[in-house]
C-alpha positions as CSV (number, residue, x, y, z in Angstrom):
1,M,6.8,4.4,-11.7
2,P,5.6,1.2,-13.3
3,D,2.7,1.4,-15.8
4,G,1.0,-1.7,-14.4
5,A,-2.7,-1.8,-13.5
6,D,-1.8,-2.7,-9.8
7,L,0.8,-1.6,-7.3
8,T,3.8,-3.8,-7.3
9,D,4.8,-5.8,-4.2
10,T,7.7,-3.4,-3.7
11,E,5.4,-0.4,-3.7
12,V,3.0,-2.1,-1.3
13,D,5.9,-3.0,1.0
14,A,7.1,0.6,0.9
15,I,3.6,1.9,1.8
16,C,3.4,-0.7,4.6
17,A,7.0,-0.1,5.8
18,G,7.5,-1.9,9.1
19,L,4.8,-4.5,8.6
20,T,5.8,-8.0,7.7
21,Q,2.6,-10.0,7.8
22,N,0.3,-9.9,4.8
23,A,-2.9,-9.6,7.0
24,A,-1.4,-6.6,8.8
25,K,-0.6,-5.0,5.4
26,V,-4.2,-5.5,4.3
27,R,-5.6,-4.0,7.4
28,F,-3.3,-1.0,7.2
29,L,-4.2,-0.4,3.5
30,E,-7.9,-0.7,4.3
31,R,-7.5,2.0,7.0
32,L,-6.1,4.2,4.3
33,D,-9.6,3.9,2.6
34,L,-8.2,1.7,-0.1
35,K,-10.0,-1.3,-1.6
36,V,-7.7,-4.2,-1.1
37,A,-8.0,-7.6,-2.7
38,R,-5.7,-10.5,-2.0
39,K,-3.4,-12.4,-4.3
40,P,-3.5,-16.2,-4.1
41,N,-0.4,-16.1,-1.9
42,G,-2.2,-13.8,0.6
43,R,-0.3,-10.6,-0.4
44,P,-2.4,-7.4,-0.7
45,L,-3.5,-6.4,-4.2
46,V,-4.3,-2.6,-4.8
47,N,-5.4,-1.1,-8.1
48,R,-3.0,1.7,-9.1
49,A,-5.7,4.0,-10.4
50,H,-7.7,3.6,-7.2
51,Y,-4.6,4.3,-5.1
52,D,-3.9,7.4,-7.1
53,A,-7.5,8.6,-6.8
54,V,-7.7,8.0,-3.1
55,R,-4.2,8.8,-1.8
56,G,-2.6,10.8,-4.6
57,A,0.7,10.1,-6.2
58,T,4.2,11.5,-5.9
59,A,7.2,11.4,-8.2
60,T,8.5,8.4,-6.3
61,G,5.1,6.7,-6.3
62,V,4.6,6.6,-2.6
63,S,3.6,9.5,-0.5
64,S,5.6,10.0,2.7
65,A,2.4,10.8,4.5
66,L,1.3,7.2,4.0
67,Q,4.2,5.8,6.0
68,P,3.2,4.4,9.4
69,R,4.3,6.5,12.4
70,W,5.4,4.2,15.1
71,R,5.3,5.4,18.7
72,H,7.9,4.3,21.2
73,A,6.4,3.2,24.5
């Protein structure tokens, strides 16, 4: 796991698997009770320490419980 102060774009994309729009990713992350800022390009910005405190961390950096569960209609 990277040692940066914020989650990488790759980590955010893994958490928000299946979502392509930045606004949708921000809404999804906020529903996980995370404080989300936006980068100048609109991508979500999440502090790593806050993420770990709220959601916990795994060896891979992303908990499988955080993955969206899509229902088929």
